[in-house]
N, C-alpha and C positions, 0 to 999 in steps of 0.2 A: 861583245857579250850579247847574246840574244836569249832573254829569259821569257818563258811562256808560262803564265799562271792562269788557271781556269777561274775567271771572275766575271762579274757583270759590269755594266757601265759605271756604277758607283762603287766598284771594288768591294763586293761583299754581299750583294743581294741576289738570292736565287731568282732565276727568271725562266720564262718559256717563250717560244717564238710568237710574235703577234699574228693574230688571225686576220685573214682578208687583207694582207699587206701587199698582195701582188698587183702589178700594173704600173706602179710608179714608185719612186724612192720614198720609203716610209719615213716620216719625220717623227722625232720624239727621242726621249732619253731612257725610256723604260724597256728597251728592247733587249734581246739576249745577245750576249757576247760570249763565245765559247772560250776564247783565249785572249789574254792581254800580252802583246809583244812589246817588250821594252827595247827601244832603239839602242844602238851601240853606245851613244853618248849619254844615255840616261842610266846612271848607276845609283847604288844605295847611298843615301846621305848619312847613314850611320848604321851600326850593328848593335845587337844586344844579346845578353845571355842572362837568363833568370833561373835560379835554383830555389825550389821550395822544399824544405826539409820537414822532419817530424815536428808536429805541433803547429804548423802553418798550413791552413787549408786553402787559402786564396793564392793563386798563382797569377801575378799581374804582369802584363806586357804593355809597353807604351812607346809611342813615337812622338817626337816633337817636330812639327812641321811636315810630317809625312804619314804614310800608311804602313801597317805591319804586313810583312810577308814572312811566314814561318819557314825556317830551314829544316829544323829537326826538333823532335820532342820525344824524350824517352824517360821511363821510370828506371831508377837504379837502386840496387841493394847496397851499393858501396863500391867506390873505386870505379873500375871499368865493367863491373858486373851489371848487365841489363836484365831486369826482371819483367815477366809477362804481366801486363795490366791492361789488356785490351789494345786497341789501336790508338795509342796516345798521340802519335803525330797527326793523323787525320782528324782526331777529335779537336786538337788545339788549332789546326789549320781552319777547320770549319767554323770554329768559334771566333778566331782572331784575324784571319787574313782580311785585309782591306780596312781594318779599324785603326783608330788612333790610340785607343786604350782598350784593353781587354782583361777581364777578370775571369779566371777559371777555378772552379772548386776541384782541388786535387784529391786523389784517392790514396791517402798515405796513413799508415797506422804505426803504432809502436811495437807491434808483434815482431819477434825475432824471425829472420829468414824471409821477410816479405819486403815490399818496396819501401825504401827509406826516403827517397826524394825524387822530384820531377825536375828534369833539366830541359830547358828550351832555348834554342838559339834562333835568332830572327834578324832580318834586315828591315830598315825603314826606307821605303822608296817614296819618291815624290807623289803627291796627289795626282789622280788621273781622271780626266774628264773626256768623254767621247759623246758626240752629238751628231745625229743623222742630218743629212742634207735638208735644207729648208727649215731648220729649227734653230733655236738660240742656245748657245752654250752659256752656262752660268757658272762662273768660278767664284768661290767664296772662301774666305779665311775667317778665323776667330777674331774676337774683339782685340784691338791693339796690334793686329798682325796685318801684313801686306803680302800680296801675290808676287812671286818671283818665278817667271816662266823658264822651264828647263828645255822644253822642246815642244814643237807644235807642227801639225801637218793637216792640210785639207786634201783628202784623196782617198786612197784605199790601200791597205797592207795585208788584208786577209779576205777570205770568202765568206766569213760567218757574221761579220758585223753589218748591221743595217741591211738585211736582205730584202728584196722586193718580190721574190718568187720567180724571177727570171735569171737563170744561171749565167746568161751572157752579160748581165749588168754587174756581176761581182767577180768575174774571172780575171780582170786586170788587177793584180795585187802589187804592182809597182807604180802606183799612181801617186806622185808626189808634187806638191805645189811649192816651188822654191821660195816664195815670199811669205809662207805661212808663219814661220817662226818670228820673223821681223815684225809682221803686222800684229800678231797677238802680244808680243813683248811690248811694243810701243803702246798698245791700247790698254794693257792690263797691269804691267809692272808697277809696283808701289801703290796699288789700289787695294782696298779691303775686299771689294767685290767687283765683278766685271762681267759684262755680257758681250758675246761675239756671235754674229750671224754666220751660220755654216752654209754658205751659198756661193754660187759662181759669181754673183754680183760683187761680193766682197773680195774673193780670192782669184777670180778668173776660173776658167774651166781647164784643169790640167789634163783631163782625159775624157773626151766626149763619149757618151753612151755608157758611162759607168756611174753607178750609184755611189756617191761619196759620203764621207763623214769627217768631222773635225775632231782630231785628237789633241789634247793638251796635257803635258806633264808639268806640274808646278809645285813649288814648296811654299809654305806659309812661314814668314819670318817676322821678327819684331820690327815694328815701324822704325825707320831711321831716326825720326825725331825723338822717339821714346828712348832709343839707345843713346842719342846725343845728350838728352836731358839727364839720364842716369850718369853718364860719364862726367858731366859738369858737377853733379852733386858729389860724386866720389872724389873729384879733383878738389873741390872746396873743403871736403872733410880732411883730405890729406894735408892741405895747406894749413888748416887749423891745428892739426896735430904737430906739424913740423915747426910752428912758430916758437921762438925762444921762450922758455918758461912754460909752454903749454903743458898742462897736466902736472906741473911741479908745485908742490905746496911749500911756500916760502915761510920760514919761521924767523920772526924778528930777533935780532941779537939781544942778549940779556946783559 
């Protein structure tokens, strides 16, 4: 599976190319990225479908541990009948792609013969970080969560990310560093936050003369200690309920 989504480095922020970036590999995370290419082994961690009908104006999409990528969005009059209500799919994508939670005000009325509900289907993909060479990648999860790396590479897979103005420096799009995934996994897994240097010093130089960048796909999961603590609490509660006489009211004989 090779999925290409038009997004920026932080999955959802519009961008424009940096000025004066020519001459050397430009460092930083605020650059333009025309497309995000999901590697074959990075797949959706979950899928979702949201239907907002009459009387409900807020259409909410959410992902746990990942980012929203909208598949489809249509207004319907009922059943399979699709009604015209502007470009619903692009509107939802522009508002929600790359976010963890998204609320949209839907345009639904009670009038007969018009749109009755908005239906959206979407996937939740891992978080995505991309950092230009000579900069620091910063991976971050929410409170009580830890990083679990899905895939990482220091190199180049397209001609649009981290440009420096010289087409010869971005033409090699098969630049892969074989130890990238192992290094980032060992450094960042089970941490709430993590920094990794995107440099030849850290990963070696997989392709000389090419401007490189570090890509990391990762999910945010509940900390193992939190899960273990909750499991112990649930186990103790089950034991208390299963004790002989637990929850039984004993009435003395008369």
